C-alpha positions as CSV (number, residue, x, y, z in Angstrom):
1,M,-53.2,-66.9,-3.3
2,H,-54.2,-63.1,-3.5
3,D,-53.9,-62.8,0.2
4,A,-50.4,-64.2,0.1
5,E,-49.4,-61.7,-2.4
6,C,-50.9,-58.7,-0.4
7,T,-48.8,-60.0,2.8
8,M,-45.8,-59.9,0.7
9,C,-46.5,-56.4,-0.6
10,K,-46.8,-55.2,3.0
11,M,-43.5,-56.7,3.9
12,H,-41.5,-54.5,1.5
13,D,-42.2,-51.4,-0.5
14,A,-41.7,-51.1,-4.1
15,H,-38.4,-49.5,-3.8
16,T,-36.7,-52.1,-1.5
17,P,-35.5,-55.4,-3.2
18,L,-36.4,-58.6,-1.4
19,M,-32.7,-59.7,-1.4
20,T,-29.6,-57.9,-2.2
21,S,-27.6,-59.4,-5.0
22,S,-24.0,-60.5,-4.4
23,K,-23.1,-58.0,-7.0
24,D,-24.8,-55.0,-5.1
25,Q,-23.2,-56.3,-1.8
26,L,-19.8,-56.3,-3.4
27,L,-20.3,-52.8,-5.0
28,G,-21.2,-51.6,-1.4
29,Y,-18.0,-53.2,0.0
30,L,-16.0,-51.6,-2.8
31,E,-17.5,-48.2,-2.0
32,R,-16.4,-48.7,1.8
33,L,-12.8,-49.8,0.7
34,T,-12.6,-46.7,-1.5
35,A,-13.4,-44.5,1.3
36,A,-11.1,-46.1,3.7
37,L,-8.3,-45.9,1.2
38,K,-9.0,-42.1,0.7
39,A,-8.9,-41.7,4.5
40,A,-5.5,-43.4,4.8
41,P,-2.3,-41.4,4.8
42,P,-1.5,-40.4,1.2
43,S,1.3,-42.5,-0.6
44,P,2.0,-43.7,-4.0
45,E,0.8,-47.1,-3.1
46,M,-2.6,-45.8,-1.8
47,D,-3.1,-43.7,-4.9
48,K,-2.6,-47.0,-6.9
49,A,-5.0,-48.8,-4.7
50,I,-7.5,-46.1,-5.1
51,Y,-7.2,-46.3,-8.9
52,Q,-7.5,-50.1,-9.0
53,C,-10.4,-50.0,-6.5
54,E,-12.3,-47.6,-8.9
55,R,-11.4,-49.8,-11.8
56,L,-12.7,-52.8,-9.9
57,H,-16.0,-51.1,-9.0
58,L,-16.5,-50.1,-12.7
59,A,-15.8,-53.6,-13.8
60,V,-18.2,-55.2,-11.3
61,R,-20.9,-52.7,-12.1
62,S,-20.6,-53.5,-15.8
63,S,-20.2,-57.1,-15.4
64,H,-17.0,-57.3,-17.1
65,N,-15.5,-60.6,-15.9
66,E,-12.0,-60.3,-17.1
67,G,-11.7,-56.8,-16.0
68,T,-13.0,-57.5,-12.5
69,R,-10.5,-60.5,-12.2
70,F,-7.7,-58.4,-13.3
71,A,-8.5,-55.3,-11.2
72,A,-9.2,-57.6,-8.1
73,F,-5.9,-59.4,-8.6
74,T,-4.0,-56.0,-8.9
75,L,-5.8,-54.3,-5.9
76,N,-5.3,-57.6,-3.8
77,K,-1.3,-57.6,-4.6
78,I,-0.9,-53.8,-3.8
79,L,-2.7,-54.2,-0.6
80,R,-1.0,-57.4,0.3
81,D,2.4,-55.9,-0.3
82,L,1.6,-53.1,2.0
83,G,1.6,-55.8,4.8
84,A,1.6,-54.2,8.4
85,A,1.7,-50.8,6.9
86,A,-2.0,-51.0,5.6
87,P,-4.3,-49.2,8.0
88,A,-6.8,-51.4,9.8
89,P,-9.9,-50.0,8.0
90,V,-8.5,-50.8,4.7
91,V,-7.5,-54.3,5.8
92,E,-11.0,-55.0,7.1
93,S,-12.7,-53.6,4.0
94,M,-10.5,-55.5,1.7
95,A,-11.4,-58.7,3.7
96,R,-15.2,-58.0,3.0
97,V,-14.2,-57.4,-0.8
98,R,-12.4,-60.7,-1.0
99,A,-15.5,-62.5,0.5
100,G,-17.7,-60.7,-1.9
101,L,-15.6,-61.5,-4.9
102,D,-15.3,-65.1,-3.7
103,A,-19.2,-65.2,-3.5
104,M,-19.3,-64.0,-7.1
105,G,-16.7,-66.9,-8.1
106,V,-13.9,-64.6,-8.7
107,E,-10.5,-66.3,-7.9
108,L,-7.5,-64.0,-6.9
109,Q,-5.1,-66.8,-6.7
110,K,-4.5,-67.4,-10.5
Protein backbone atom coordinates (compact mmCIF):
# COMPACT_ATOMS: atom_id res chain seq x y z
CA MET A 1 0.00 0.00 0.00
CA HIS A 2 2.78 2.41 0.87
CA ASP A 3 4.37 1.98 -2.58
CA ALA A 4 1.09 2.89 -4.26
CA GLU A 5 0.82 6.04 -2.16
CA CYS A 6 4.37 7.05 -3.07
CA THR A 7 3.60 6.52 -6.75
CA MET A 8 0.58 8.82 -6.42
CA CYS A 9 2.74 11.45 -4.71
CA LYS A 10 5.11 11.45 -7.68
CA MET A 11 2.23 11.96 -10.12
CA HIS A 12 1.32 15.39 -8.74
CA ASP A 13 2.84 17.96 -6.44
CA ALA A 14 1.26 19.25 -3.25
CA HIS A 15 -0.03 22.39 -4.98
CA THR A 16 -1.85 20.65 -7.85
CA PRO A 17 -5.23 19.08 -7.13
CA LEU A 18 -5.81 15.67 -8.67
CA MET A 19 -9.06 16.86 -10.25
CA THR A 20 -10.41 20.30 -10.95
CA SER A 21 -13.84 20.74 -9.43
CA SER A 22 -16.73 21.84 -11.63
CA LYS A 23 -16.90 24.99 -9.51
CA ASP A 24 -13.23 25.83 -10.19
CA GLN A 25 -13.72 25.09 -13.88
CA LEU A 26 -16.78 27.37 -13.99
CA LEU A 27 -14.87 30.15 -12.24
CA GLY A 28 -12.18 29.89 -14.94
CA TYR A 29 -14.84 30.07 -17.66
CA LEU A 30 -16.30 33.15 -16.00
CA GLU A 31 -12.90 34.84 -15.86
CA ARG A 32 -12.44 34.21 -19.59
CA LEU A 33 -15.95 35.51 -20.30
CA THR A 34 -15.28 38.66 -18.28
CA ALA A 35 -12.08 39.24 -20.27
CA ALA A 36 -13.95 38.72 -23.56
CA LEU A 37 -16.68 41.15 -22.48
CA LYS A 38 -14.12 43.79 -21.48
CA ALA A 39 -12.33 43.37 -24.84
CA ALA A 40 -15.59 43.89 -26.78
CA PRO A 41 -16.55 47.32 -28.10
CA PRO A 42 -18.04 49.31 -25.21
CA SER A 43 -21.80 49.62 -24.99
CA PRO A 44 -24.44 49.84 -22.26
CA GLU A 45 -25.27 46.17 -22.89
CA MET A 46 -21.63 45.11 -22.47
CA ASP A 47 -21.41 47.13 -19.25
CA LYS A 48 -24.48 45.32 -17.92
CA ALA A 49 -23.07 41.96 -19.00
CA ILE A 50 -19.73 42.68 -17.29
CA TYR A 51 -21.55 43.64 -14.10
CA GLN A 52 -23.67 40.47 -14.15
CA CYS A 53 -20.66 38.30 -14.99
CA GLU A 54 -18.79 39.70 -11.98
CA ARG A 55 -21.88 39.10 -9.79
CA LEU A 56 -22.10 35.54 -11.11
CA HIS A 57 -18.42 34.95 -10.35
CA LEU A 58 -18.95 36.15 -6.78
CA ALA A 59 -22.08 34.04 -6.32
CA VAL A 60 -20.38 30.89 -7.63
CA ARG A 61 -17.26 31.51 -5.56
CA SER A 62 -19.33 31.93 -2.40
CA SER A 63 -21.64 28.99 -3.26
CA HIS A 64 -24.73 31.21 -3.14
CA ASN A 65 -27.23 29.11 -5.11
CA GLU A 66 -29.98 31.69 -5.56
CA GLY A 67 -27.49 34.43 -6.43
CA THR A 68 -25.84 32.11 -8.94
CA ARG A 69 -29.14 31.25 -10.59
CA PHE A 70 -30.32 34.88 -10.74
CA ALA A 71 -27.04 36.32 -12.08
CA ALA A 72 -26.69 33.44 -14.57
CA PHE A 73 -30.24 33.93 -15.85
CA THR A 74 -29.73 37.70 -16.20
CA LEU A 75 -26.35 37.38 -17.93
CA ASN A 76 -27.72 34.74 -20.28
CA LYS A 77 -30.67 37.01 -21.19
CA ILE A 78 -28.46 40.05 -21.83
CA LEU A 79 -26.19 38.10 -24.16
CA ARG A 80 -29.05 36.25 -25.84
CA ASP A 81 -30.76 39.60 -26.55
CA LEU A 82 -27.58 40.84 -28.26
CA GLY A 83 -28.00 38.10 -30.86
CA ALA A 84 -25.68 38.50 -33.84
CA ALA A 85 -24.23 41.70 -32.34
CA ALA A 86 -22.42 39.65 -29.66
CA PRO A 87 -18.72 39.22 -30.52
CA ALA A 88 -17.64 35.64 -31.29
CA PRO A 89 -15.29 35.35 -28.26
CA VAL A 90 -18.19 36.36 -25.98
CA VAL A 91 -20.52 33.81 -27.58
CA GLU A 92 -17.90 31.05 -27.29
CA SER A 93 -17.10 31.91 -23.67
CA MET A 94 -20.77 32.07 -22.73
CA ALA A 95 -21.32 28.61 -24.24
CA ARG A 96 -18.62 27.27 -21.89
CA VAL A 97 -20.21 29.09 -18.95
CA ARG A 98 -23.61 27.57 -19.79
CA ALA A 99 -22.04 24.10 -19.92
CA GLY A 100 -20.32 24.74 -16.57
CA LEU A 101 -23.56 25.92 -15.01
CA ASP A 102 -25.34 22.88 -16.38
CA ALA A 103 -22.64 20.62 -14.87
CA MET A 104 -23.34 22.25 -11.50
CA GLY A 105 -27.10 21.74 -11.89
CA VAL A 106 -28.01 25.40 -12.48
CA GLU A 107 -31.01 25.72 -14.79
CA LEU A 108 -31.28 28.89 -16.86
CA GLN A 109 -34.70 28.25 -18.38
CA LYS A 110 -36.86 28.76 -15.28
